[in-house]
N, C-alpha and C positions, 0 to 999 in steps of 0.2 A: 832910600827905600823905606816905606811906611812900616811902623812896627805892627806885628800881628800877634796878639796874644792868645791864650788857650780858648777863650770864649769865641773868638773869631774862628779858630780852627774847628771848634765844636759846631759852630753855625755852618761852616762849609760842609762838614761831613753829614750834617742833618739833612742838607738839601740834595746831597748826592746819595741817593738811596741805593742799598745793595740790590742788585738785580737777581732774582731767582726764577728759573723756569722749572716748572713741575710738569712731567709727563705722567698721565694717568689720573683721572678724576674719580677714582674710587674712594671709598672712605678715608684711606690714609693720605692720598694726594689732598683731599679737601680739608682734612684736619691740619696738615702741615701748612697749607695755604692760609688757613685761618690764623694760626699762631704767628706765622711770618708777617702777615699782613697787619696783625695787631702790634708787632714789634717795629713796624716801620719799613719793612722791605717792600720792594716793588716786585709784585707776583704776577707771573703769567702761568695759568694753568691750561695744559694743552691736552685735549682728549680725542681719541680716535673715532668714537662714536658720536651720535647726534645728541646725545644726552648724558649728564653726569651720572654717577652712582656706582660704576663697576658692577659688582654682584648684588648691589642693593638697589634693584629697579623693579618696575612693575611691567606686566605684560597684559594683554586683553584677550579674552575669550569670547567667541562669537556665539551667543545663546539666544535662540528665538529671534533672530534678527538684530539683536543689539550687543554692543560690547560691554563686557564686564572686566573690571580691573582686579588683578591679584598679584601677589609677590612672586615674581619669577625665580629670584635666587634665594636670598636670605629671607627669613620670615620673622625671626624673633631678635630682641635686642637683650644683651645680657653681659657680654664681656667689656662693654665700655666702662671707663672710669667715671665716677660721679663728678669729679673736678673738671674732666673734659666736656661732659654734658653741660655743666654750668658755665664754665669760662668761655666756651665757644659761642654761647648765646643759644644753644639749642633748647635748653630748659625753658625758656620763655616762648618758644615757638610751637612746640609739640606737646601732645598729651599722651601719657602712657598708662598702661594697665598691667598689674602683676597679679596673676591668679594666686590667692592666698590659701586655697584649699590644697590638701595634700596631693602629690602626684600619684597616679595609679598605675600599678605594675601588674601585668598579666603573664604568667608563665604557662606553658603547655598544660592543658587540663584544667586550669583555674576556672571556677564558675564565678568567683568573686575576686576582686583585685586586692593586692596588698597596698596599703597607704604608706607613702613615704612622707612622714611628717617632718616639719622644720625643727620641732623640739626633739633633741637627742633622747630624752627619757621616754617620750611617746613613741619615737621610732624604735628604740630599743625594745620595748614591750611588744610592739607590732611585729617586728622581725622574729622575735623570740616565739611568738604564737603562731605565726604563719609559716616561717621558714626555719624554725628550730634553731635560730642563731643563739650561740652561746659566747660570742666574742665580746669585745668592748668597743661599742659603737661611739660611746662618749669620748674615749680616748682618741679614737680615730678623728673624730670632728675637732677636738681640742688641738691635736697635732696638726691637722690640715689648716686650722685657722691661723697657727703660728707661720706655716709656710706661706699662706695667702698674704698675711700682714707684711712679711718680708718682701714678698713679690711686689705688693701694691706700693710700698715705700719706695722700692727701686724704681717703679714706673714713674711715680710723682717727681722724683729727683733726677729722672732720666739718666739713671746710673748704669754704666756698663756691667752687665751681669758676670760674675766670676764665682768660681768655686770656693776661692779664699773668703769672699765676703759671706757667702752662704754659711761655711764653717764658723766663721766669727760670730754671725748672727744667731745661727740655729744649733751649732754644735755638730760634731762629726756624725752622731748616731742618726740624727734626723736628716742630714744632708745626704748620708749613704742611702737611707731608706727612701726618702721622698724625692730626691733630686737626681742622683747618680744611679739609683737602683731600678730593678725591674718591677713591673706591676704585679706579677705573680707573687713575689716575696712579700711586697707591701700588703697585698690583700690576705695572704696567709698569717701575716703578723697580727692582724687585728681581728679577722673574722673566721668562723668556723663552718658557716653554712655555704654550700655551693651556689645557692640562689643569691645570697648576699654578694658574693664575690663576682657572680656573673653580672648582676646589676651594676655593681661599680665598675666592673671591667669595660663597659660599653663606651665609656669615654676614651679609652685608649685607642680604639680604632677610629676616632673622629677624623684623623688626617689621612687614614689609609690603611692598608692591610699590615698592621703592626702586630708582632707576636708579644704576648704577655711576658715573655721571658727576654725581651730585648732590653739592653741597658738604656736608662733614662726613659723607659716607657712608664714608669711610676710618675714621673713629672707632669704627665698629661693631666692627671687628676687634679692637683691644686691648680694648675695653669687654667683649666677650663672652669674653675670656679672663682677665678681671681678678678672678675668684674665687680665693681663696687657701686655701680648705678643702682642696682636692685639688691645689693648685699649678696652676691653670689648666685641670685636667681635670675630667671629669664622672664621677659614681659613683651607687651605689644605696644604698637605705635598706632594712634587713632588715624584711620584712613588707610595705614599700611606702612610697613617699615621704610619704604622707599621715600617717605616724607623726610626722613632723617637727611639723606643726601640732598635732596631737593632744597630743603630749607637752609642746609649748610652752605649750598652754593649761593643762595640769595643773601644770606649774612656776609658771605666773603666778598660778593660784589659790592655791598654796602660799605665794606671796609676798604674797597679800592682795588680788590684782586680781579684780574681779568681772566675770563674763561673763554677758551677757543675751542669750539666743538668741531666735529667732522674734519679733524685735521691728521694728515698723514705725515709722520716724521720722515724726512728725506735724508738728513745727515746730521751728525754731531761733530763740529769742528773743534777739537780740544786745544788746538793751538792758538786759535783766535776767539775761543769761547763763544762761538756762535751756533745756533740751533736753526735748521732750515726745515720748513714744513710746507705741505700743500693743502690749500683748502679752496674749494669751488673752482677747481682748475687753475688756480693762480699760486705762485710760490711766494713765500715769505721767509724773512730771517728775524731772529730774535737773538740779541746779545745778551749774555748772562754773565754774572760773577759766579753763581752756583747753579747746578743743575741737579734736581732731585727726580728719581725715578719712583713713582707710586705704582709700579707695575710688578709683574712677575719677574724674577731674576733672568730667566731665559730671554725674554723680550728685551730687557735692558742690554744684555750682553749682545745680542744681535744688532741693536740699534747702534751700539758702540763699535761693531765690527771687530770685536775682540775674540779672536779664535781660541785663545788660551781659556778665557773666561767661559766661553760657550762650551768647551770641551769639559771644564771642571763642573759646570752646572749639570751638563747632560749625564755626568757620571754619578749624580747624586740619585737618591731614591725619591722619584717624583710621582709614583704611581698612586692614583686616587681610586676609591671604590665606594664613594658616596653617591647616592642618588636621591631624587626628590619626586614625590607625586603630589600634584595639586588636585583637589577634588571639590567640585561645585555641586550644591544641593538647592533644590527649589523651595524648600522649607527648612526652618531651623531643625537641626539635628536633635534626635532624641536618643540619648545614649542609655544602654541598658543598665549601666552603673555609673554612679557618681556625677558630680556637678558638670554643667555643660561646658565650662572653660578650663577644666583641669588638664594638665599634661598627662599624656597617657604613653605608656611604654608596652609594646607587644612582643614578647620573646618567642622565638621558635626553638631555642636551645635551652637546656636545663642546668648546665653546668660549664665550668671554664674550659674543659677539654673539648666539649662540643663548640663552644664559643670560638675557641682558637682554631678548630678545624674549618669552620665557616668563614672565619675572618681571612684565612690565608688560601682558601680553596679558590678564590678569584684570581689568583696568580696563575692558575692552570687555564690556558687559553680556550679550553672546551667548555668551561663554566660560564654561563650567562649570568646566573644569580645563585647565591648560596643564602638561603633565609638565616638570619640571625636575630635581628631585632628591628623593631620600627619605633620612631618617635613621632607622636602625633600632636600637632599644635592646632588648637581650636581657634583659628582666627576669627572666624564669623562670630562666634560667641564672644570673644573679647571685644570685637567692634560694637556689639550691642551693649556691652557693659559700658562702653565710652559714649553711648548714644550716637554712635555712628551707624545707623540703621541702613543697611544695604539691601538690594533686591533679592540677593541669594546668600546662602550660608556657604562657608568654605572651610576646608581643612588643608593643612600642609603636612604631609608625611614624609619624614626624613628617614632613610634607610641606608644600610651599609651592605657591602659585599656584592656589588654589581660589577660585571665585567666592563672594561674599557672599550671592548671591541665594537659594540653596537650602540646605535642611537635609540632612544626610547621608542619611537615609532616603528622601529625595526624588530622590536620584540613584544608584540601585542599579548602574547601568551603570559609573559612575565607581568606585564601591567595589569592583566586581569587577575592573575594570582595575588597580586598586592592588594588590588581593589577588593577581591572576595574576602581577604583576611580581614581588612579593616571593616568591612560592612557586617561581619559577624557580630560586632559589638554595637551595632546601631539598630534601633527599633524601626526606623522608616528608611531602609535601604533603597526603597523604590524612588526616593526623591533625589538620588544621585544622578545627575544628568550629564556630567562632564568630568573627564579626568585627563591629566596629561603627565606622562612620566619623563623625566630627565635622567639620563644616565651619566657616568663621568665623561663619556665622549661628547654628550651634549654640553656639559659644563666647560669642556675644553674648548668646544666651538664657539659657544656664546660668550663666555667670560675669559677666554684666553688663559685658562688654567693649564699649566704644563701637565700633561698626562692625567687630566681631570681632577688633580688635587686641590681641594678648596684652600688648603694652607700652603699650596705650592710645593712643599716638601713634606716627607714623612716625619712626624715628631718621634725620632728615635735616636739612638746613638749616633754621634757625629753630626747630627742635624738639630739638636735641641739645646735650649739654655744658652750657655756662652758660644756654642758652636753655630748658632742660628745667625750668622753674619756672612757678608760677602766682601769683607774688608781685608786688604793685604796687611793692614796694621790695626786690629781690632782694639788693642789696648789703648791706642791713641785716638782713634776715630772709628767707632764701631759701626757706624752707618755709612761709611765711605764705600763706594763701589770700586772693587779691585784696588789698584794703585793710583787711581785718579783723585788727586787731593780735593778738587772742588766739585766732585760728582758723588752723589749719595744715592742710596736706595732704601725705601722705606714701605715697600709693599708687604703683602701678607707673609711672604717668605722670610721676613726678618723678625728678630725677637720683639715681642714675645710670641704672637701667633696671629692668625687671621681673624675671621668673623668680623661683624660690624662693631669693632671696637675703636679703631683709630690709634691705638697705643703706640705702635711703631711710627706712625706719622707724627705723633706728638713728641715722642722721645728724640726722633731725628731732627725736628724742628727745634727743640731746645738745644741740642748739641751744636746746631749750626748757629743759633743765636749766641750761645756762650763763646763760640769760636770767633764770631765777627767782633764781639765786644772785646775778647782778649787781643785780637789783631788791631783793633782801633786804639787800644791803650798803648800798644807797642809803636 
């Protein structure tokens, strides 16, 4: 028998690529495919729809006989990590713009906005003058930056989140306050003004109707500021945010990843590691060494026909209350206050008690909409700043506290109420010619969000930080699905969170790469 040394064995393994099938071509599936392809894996990315992108896609509005493209789901980029943006190749493909002017906040009765400056000293002065704030904003920002740095380091290293690591890095006090604690206690610790607390509290309801008194609700604040691509701020992509997923798919194909669209999963055979799907009325099989779900957890459990896992997930708090209204104008929007591209926040409540009541009111089945606050993203103005001059101007209005029971076109009264509120701040309201409201039910139907939740689960106790996993053995394999050793999940439901970040996809891919390298050495 011929002698076979280690170099020969390495060569054999190099040509026997590890086969990975990824279900779901949203941002996390695409990010995972990118890193795995770069590491030499044989990747098949399988998507139910006719295009990639998940919730990061465009749609068209028919206006005056022509089609105009706008962001259907996500509108802004912010939670992505800078190293992901660069390592995937996206930084060489797309152009971005971040409004540098202060955010503008309007509370009921305000004639002029309060400016949210980036500089803590300027912000401290502004809030003391406008809202009578006497707390310590600088201390809040300083402590928050510690938490964010800790989180970002964990992302980069793809480390399993644990309370023990948080205590070792941050100490007991900050861990109790910022990670394990409730939002109300955190806000009371640093601030005195009800308006300051209410403005900061809006982040807590990002994922659904969460009480400010829920354990781990404080953690949402640093989590939602932990993107490093724009240093914790949010920006726009030239042409539209859907260019992120479109370009990422193009990059992945150049790396050898194969994208299969309009494919319906028929079965997952865990005994033979085989995936069956239907496309164009024909059935196909893919053999895999590893299977990744870049989907919501409920869809993954149902595809696995795992009744215990389905029951467990359905028992979680999945309720969403986020809505979105797109608005299109024939002429550039003229705001009554502030620069054209500044982020704007319109509050209908004046204190945390009213905020809490509005947030939780949508749990009442008789409530269609409980006004709390709106976030306005000036997409059209941002495109002009990037010399992407379109025929029309557009706004994206994100709002909370909409009931799950109705679709947007079923509640025109609510759509008109939201539209009227926004137009109060615009000098040329007559130029608004088209609007479209999406409710949690629309988000559920369009993007397969369980119960309309954009993060798939509510970010509260039992569903946040180290608990944000679906693994039977998270200390060993955090992104494993149930007790299936070679099946993973990295959708928005997994740590750290959703949005157009791709962090779960990155962390999951790194843990899979590390595992295969370890197995190879053995």
